[in-house]
N, C-alpha and C positions, 0 to 999 in steps of 0.2 A: 354432257349429262353430269349431274352432281354425284360425286363418289359417295358410297355408303358411309354413314356416320358424319358426313360433312354437310354444311348448309351454305346457301348463298348469303352474302353479307346482309342483304335486305330482308332475309327471313329471320335474322337474329334479333333478340331484344337489344335496345340501344347500348346498354353497358357491355354486353358480350360483343356487339358490333365494334365498339371502340377498342376492346381488348384485342380482337383479332386483327384489326387494322394496325394497331400499334405493334403487334408481334410481327406482322408482315414487313414492317419497316425496320425490324431489328432493334426496337427501342425497349429498354426496361421501363418499368413503372416509374422509377426515380428519374431517369433521363427524360421521359415524356413529361413528367410533372414539372421538371425544371424548365422545359421548353415552353410550356403553356403558363408558367408562373403560378402553379398550384403546388400543394403539398403531396407527398407520397400517399398519405392517408386519404386525401380527397380523391385521387385517381383510383385507389383501391375500392373505395365506397361506390364510385360511379360505375366501375366495371362489374361490381357485384350486385348492382341494382339497388343499393341502399340509399344512394343519393342521386338526385336528378340533375340534368343540365338545366338550370333555372334562369339563365340569361342568354339571349340570342347572341350577344357579343362573345360569350364563352364558346358557344357552338361554332362561331366563325373561327375563333382561335384554334380550337381543337381540330376542326376540319383542315385548316391551313397547315398545321404541323403534320397531320396524317396524310396530306396530299390528296384530299378528296373534297367534294363540294359539301356545303352545309346540308343539302337535301339528302346526301348519302347517309349522313349521321342520323337525321330525324325522319327519314322517309317511312311511311307506313310499310309494313311487311308485304312483300310481293305475293305472299300466299293468301293475304286477306281479300275477301270479296267485297265489292262495293256495297255500301249500306242501302238496303231496299228502301223505297220511298215510304212504305208503311212503317218501317222501323224509325225513320227520321220523324215522321208525324207523331208516333207514340212518344219518342224522346222529347219532342217539343211540348207535348202534353204534360210530361213529368216536370219539365222546367216551368210550365205555367202553374202547376200545382205548387211548386216550391216558391214561386213568387207570391202565391196567394196565402201561404201559411204565415201565421203570427204566433206560433207556439214558442214556449220558452223551454230550455233544456231541463230535463228531470235528473234526479240524482244518479240514475243508471246510464245517463248520457254525458260522460265527461266532456267538458269543453276543450277543444284542441288548443294547443298553445299558439300564441301569436307568431312565434318563430316557425312553427310547422305550417301555419296558414300562409305566411310570407312565401315559403318555398312552393307550396301547392299553387298559390295564385300566380306566382311568376312562371311556373311551369305551364299553367293553363294559358297564360298570355303567349308564351313561346309556341305552344301548340297552335294557337290561333294564327300567329304570324306565318306558320307553316301550313295553314289551311287543313289542320286535322279536325275537321268539324264533327264527324261522328264520335270521335274520342271525347271531344269537348262536351257534346250533348250528354254523353254518359256520365261525365264527372261533375258538370256544373250544378245539377240539383243538390247533390250532397254538399258541394263546396259552398253554395249559396246558403244552405241551412246552417252549416257549421260556422261560417263567418258571421251570419246574423246572430247566432247564439253567443258568439264571442263579444258582440257589442253590448251584451247584458252584463259583462264582467268589467273589471277595471284594467284590462289589458291595454298597453300603450298602442296607439295607432289603430285601435279597433274600428273606429268610424272610417278611417282611410282605407283599411282593408276591404270593408264592405262596399265602399264607393268603387273600388277597383273591380270587384266582382260584378256589381250592377252594370258598370260600364262595359265590361267584357260580354255580359249577357245581352246587353242592348246591341252591340256590334254584331254578335252572332245572329241574333234574331232578325236584324235588318237583312243580313245576307240570305237568310232562309225565308224571306218574303213574309215575315210576321211583323209588319211595322207597328201595329197597334200595341202589341206586347213589347216590342222594342222601345216604343215611346214610354211605356210604363216603367221599364227598367231604367231608362235614361233619366226620367224624372226623379225616380228614387235615388239615383246616383247623385243628382244635384242636391236633393234634400239632405242626403246623408253627408255630403261634403260640408254642410253647415257653414257656408260662407268662406271657406278656405279658398284663396284666389286660384292657386294652381289646380287643386282638386276640382273646383267648380268649372274652371275652363276646360279641363280634360273631359269632364262629364258633358259639357255643352257640345263637344264634338259629336258624341254619340247621339245627343238630342237632335242636333241639326240633321244628321244623317237619317234618323228615324222620320223626322218631319218631311224631309225631301222624299223619302219613300212613300209617305202618306199623301204626296202631291200637294204639300202646303209650302210652296217656295217662299212666300213672304214671311211666314212664321219661322221657317228654317233660317232665313237670312237674319231676322231679328235675334233669334236665339244665339247664333254664332257671334254677331257683332256686339251684342250686349256683354258677352264674356271677354272680348278682346281687351278692353281697358283694364281689366283685373290683373292682367299679366304682361301687357305691352311694355317692354323695357323703356320706351320713350315716355311712359306716363307713371311708372312705378319707381319708388325710391330704392328698393333693394331687389333688383331682378334676379331670378334663379337661373341656373344654367339651361333649363328647358324652356324658358319663356319665349325665346324667339321661335322655337319649333311649335309651341302651343299657339302663339299668336298667328303664325303663318298658316298653320293647319286650319284654324278657325276662319281665317280670311279666305282660304280656298273653299271651305264648305259654304261660306256665304256667297262666294262668286259662282259656284256651281248652282246654288239655289237661285241666284239672280238670273243666270242663263236659262234655267228651267222656266222661270217666270217671264222670259223674253225681255230682259232688261240688259242688253249688251253693254251699254255704257258703264253701268255699275259693275257688271261682271268683270270687264277688262280693268277697271280702276282698282278693284279689290285684288285681282291677280297681280297687278303691278306692285301693289303694296306688299303682297305675300312674297314677291320676288326679292324685295329689299330685305325682308326678314331672312330669306334663304341665304342671301349674300352675307348677312351678318353672322349667321350661325354655321355656315358651311365648314369653316376652319376650326370650329370649337368642338364638334362632336360628329361621329359617324351617324348616319340616319337610323341605324339599328341599335344605338346605345340610348341609355337614359331610361328613367322610370316610366315616362309617358309612352315611349315606343310609337311615336307618330309616323316614323318613316319620312319625316319632313326634310327637305333640302332642295337644291336647284332642280334635280331630276323630278321630284314630286310636283314642283310648280310647272315644269315643262309638260308633264303628263296631264296636269289639270288644264293646261291650255288646249291640249288635244280634245279633252272632253267638252270644254267650253265651245270650241269651234264646231264640234259635232252637234251639240245641243242647239247652237244658233244657226244651224242649217248650212254649214260650210264643211262638208266631209273631206274635200281635197286638202284644205288647210289643216284639218284634224289629222289626216294621215301624215302630212309634212311634219307637224309637231311630234307625232308618234315616232316617226322614223329617226328624227334627230335625238329624241330622248332615249330610245332603246339602243342607240349606238354608243351611248355615253358609258363611262365607267360607273356612274352612279346607278344606272339601271341594274347592274349585277349586285349592288349592295342593298337594294330594296328587299324587304321580306317577300317570300314566295307568294303569300296571299295578295300583296299589293300588285305584283307583276302579273299574276294570273288573272286577277280581277280586271286590270286594265286591258289585257289582251281580249278578254270576253267583250268588254265594252267597245273596243275599236273595231270588232267585226261588223258592227252596224255601219260604221263609216265606209268600210270596204264594200259592203253591199250597196250602199247608196251611190258609190262611184262605179257600180257595175263590175266589181271584181270579186266574185264569190270564191274564186280559187284562193286569193289572198286571205279572205275571211275564214275559209276553212283551215288554212295553214295557221292562222292566229289562234284559233280555238284549240287546235290539236297541240300547238306549242303550250298553251295554257294548261292543258291536261297533263303534259309532260312535267311542267313545273310544279303544279299543285293539283293532283287528281280530284280531290274532294271539291275544289272550286268549280269544276265542270260537272262532277257527278252528283253533287248534293244540291247545288243552288238551282231553284226554279228558273231564274233568268238564263242560266247557261243552257238548260234544257230547251227553252224556247228558241234560243239562237241555233242550237243543233238541229232542231226540228225544221227551222226555216232553211238552213243550209242544205238539209237533205233533199229539199225540193229543187235546189238550184245548183249544187255542186256536190253530188254524191260520190266523193272520192273513196277509195278503199279505206284510208285512214279514218275518214269521217264516219263511214258506215260501221267500222269496228267500234268507234267511240259511242255511236248511237246504240249499238247492240249492248255494249257494256252498261250504258245508262238505263236501258230498257225501252228505248224508242225503236219502233219498227219502220224502216224505210218504206215509203209508198211505192207501190209497183204500178 
C-alpha cells in the first residue's frame, strides 16, 4: 500500500518522476547532469516541468543513468483510465476540423516562436513513438493550427515544421483507422515539403501507409518508390545522414504494399534492397536517433519479412522471422509503438498456425509495452475480440474488459 503523502513513480508527472528516481540513486542534479551530458539548468527545468524531454535518444540516456526502462520515464500514469471510444472519436473530429481550417492568425493570437514549435513538435513525435495516442489527439489540433499560422510568417524552417506535423497527423490517423483523413494529411505534408528531397521522402512514408490502409497497394508502391531516388545515397551527390534510413523505410513500405497486392517477387526484391540499406546504416546511427525517427535498421527489415510472409500466406515462416527478430538486441531499441504494433500484427500468424495461446500472449505483451496501441486502435480491438472466442485466458479477458469488450458466454 502506498504510504500517505507518497505516490507510485508512474503516478507522478515526468519531471517529478525523474527527480524522484534521481534522488533514489543518490545523485545530485549536477552529478546527474554530468552523466547525461546536460547542464544543471537543463536538469532543473525538466524536473520542474518547464522543459520537456524532446528527443527519444535523450529519454534512453536518462533511463540508462537512472537504471530504469524508457517506458518507466514516459509511461502514462497508472491512475489514468483508458480513453473511451467516444472520446477518441470526438478527438478525431477536432483534428478533422483543424485540417479543414484555413484561417490566419489575428492580432490577439500571437504566433508561437519557431523554437517553441520545434520543442512541441519533437515532444509530440516522442509521444507517438511511445504510443501516447490519446495525449496526441488532445494536442495535435492546436499544434497543427499554431504551426500552420507560423507558415504565414518569415520564421525559418516554417514549412518544414508544418510538414512534420502533417506527417505525424497522417501516421496517427492511419493507426486509428481513418485512412482517408490520413491520406489528406500525408498529401498536405508532401505539398508543404515543396520539393525538398528529405522532407518529401519522409512524407511519402506516411502517404504509402495511408494508401495501404485504403487497400490501394499499387498506388502505395508507386508513392514509396517514386520518393526513393530523391534520397538514395547511390543516386544523390550529397547524401544526408538519414538517407539510408529513409530509403530503406520507403522500400519496406513498397514491399509491404507489393505483398498486399500478391506480388511476392517484387516484395522480396524490395526487401532485399532495404536490407542493404540497413547494413549500410546500422553502424552510423541507432534506430531511435535522427530527425526522421523511422526506427529503421536490420531488426526493422527482419520484422518486415515476418509481415511479408504473413501477407503472402506463409504464417509459419512469418513466426520464424518474428522469433529471430524479437530475440535480437535491436528489438529492444525499437520504439514502443513499433514493437507493440508488430506484436498485434503477428497474432494473425499465430492464429493461422492454430496457436491461439501464443496469439493471446503476443497481444498481452503488446499491451504491456504500449497500452494505447491495444486500447485505442480498432485493429487491436478486432484481434482481441477474435481471440476471446478461441483463447479466453484470464489475462486476455482482463484486457478485453479494460478495452470495453464483453467476452461471449
